[in-house]
C-alpha positions as CSV (number, residue, x, y, z in Angstrom):
1,M,33.2,55.5,-26.8
2,N,32.0,54.3,-22.3
3,V,29.2,54.5,-22.2
4,T,27.0,53.5,-18.2
5,F,23.6,53.7,-18.4
6,F,21.0,53.5,-15.8
7,D,19.4,50.8,-13.3
8,P,16.6,52.0,-11.1
9,A,16.9,48.5,-9.2
10,H,20.3,48.9,-8.9
11,S,20.5,53.0,-8.1
12,H,19.3,52.7,-4.4
13,A,22.3,52.8,-2.4
14,P,22.6,56.5,-3.4
15,E,18.9,57.2,-2.4
16,L,19.2,55.5,1.7
17,T,22.8,57.5,1.8
18,G,20.5,61.6,0.9
19,L,17.9,60.1,3.7
20,K,20.4,59.9,6.4
21,I,21.6,63.7,5.0
22,T,17.8,64.5,5.9
23,L,17.2,63.1,9.0
24,H,21.1,64.1,10.2
25,W,20.4,67.9,8.5
26,Q,17.0,67.5,10.9
27,Y,18.4,66.4,13.8
28,F,21.0,69.6,13.2
29,K,17.8,72.4,13.0
30,V,15.7,70.6,16.1
31,G,19.2,71.1,18.4
32,I,19.4,74.6,17.2
33,I,16.9,75.4,18.0
34,V,16.0,73.8,20.9
35,S,19.4,74.7,22.5
36,S,18.4,79.1,20.7
37,V,14.8,78.1,23.7
38,M,17.1,77.0,26.3
39,L,19.5,79.4,25.7
40,A,16.3,82.3,25.2
41,V,15.5,81.1,29.0
42,T,18.0,81.6,30.7
43,Y,18.2,84.8,29.4
44,L,15.3,85.9,31.3
45,V,15.8,84.1,34.0
46,M,19.4,86.3,33.9
47,L,17.3,89.1,33.1
48,N,15.2,89.5,35.8
49,G,17.8,88.1,37.5
50,L,19.2,91.9,37.6
51,A,15.7,93.5,38.0
52,T,14.8,92.6,40.6
53,Q,18.4,92.9,43.0
54,G,18.0,96.8,40.8
55,F,14.4,97.4,42.9
56,D,16.1,95.6,45.5
57,M,19.3,98.1,45.3
58,E,16.7,101.5,44.9
59,I,14.9,100.0,48.4
60,L,18.2,99.4,50.3
61,K,19.2,103.4,48.9
62,G,16.0,105.0,50.2
63,Q,17.1,102.6,53.9
64,Q,19.9,104.3,54.1
65,L,19.4,107.5,53.0
66,A,17.5,107.8,55.9
67,L,19.3,105.9,58.2
68,Y,22.0,108.8,57.5
69,K,19.6,111.7,58.3
70,E,18.1,109.1,62.0
71,I,22.0,109.3,62.1
72,E,22.3,113.1,61.6
73,A,19.5,114.6,63.6
74,I,20.8,112.2,66.5
75,D,24.2,113.8,66.2
76,I,22.5,117.7,66.3
77,S,20.6,116.7,69.5
78,L,23.8,115.4,70.8
79,A,25.9,118.4,70.1
80,I,23.3,120.8,70.7
81,P,23.9,119.6,74.8
82,N,27.5,118.9,75.3
83,S,28.1,122.0,73.2
84,L,25.8,124.7,75.7
85,Y,27.8,121.8,79.2
86,A,31.2,123.3,76.7
87,L,29.9,126.5,77.4
88,E,28.9,126.8,80.2
89,S,32.1,124.7,81.9
90,N,34.4,126.4,80.1
91,E,36.8,129.0,82.8
92,L,37.2,132.3,80.3
93,I,34.0,132.5,80.5
94,Q,33.6,131.9,83.8
95,N,35.4,134.9,84.9
96,L,34.1,136.3,83.1
97,P,32.6,139.8,84.5
98,E,29.0,140.7,85.3
99,A,27.7,143.7,83.0
100,D,25.5,145.7,85.9
101,T,24.3,148.3,82.7
102,K,24.2,147.0,79.7
103,S,24.0,149.0,77.1
104,F,24.1,148.7,72.9
105,V,24.8,149.9,70.2
106,E,23.1,150.2,66.7
107,V,25.7,149.3,64.2
108,N,23.4,148.4,61.4
109,E,18.6,149.1,60.8
110,S,17.9,145.8,63.1
111,E,21.4,144.7,63.5
112,F,22.7,146.4,67.6
113,A,26.7,144.5,69.1
114,F,26.4,144.8,73.3
115,V,28.7,146.7,74.9
116,Y,29.7,146.8,78.5
């Protein structure tokens, strides 16, 4: 029978190999933790940037709406004199005969029509 006996004096090499494997495993775990923390910080910074951009967009949308209302008010104020001027300068309006006798016809209750 072929039997090999264990001699503790000559068996230190496997212990050192196990220690190296343990140290490498510890470095690997520390590396994963550090990279996870870095990814979490990067994610929070990016999320904060997106939230800030969202608030800025809402402010800009409010300003845009205010400018659209201001433009519409200016357009209306410009259209009134232009349209009255266009009516007054129209040749058909200028050539209408003046109404000497004015009479009104009641079309509906509280609605009247001018007849000349």
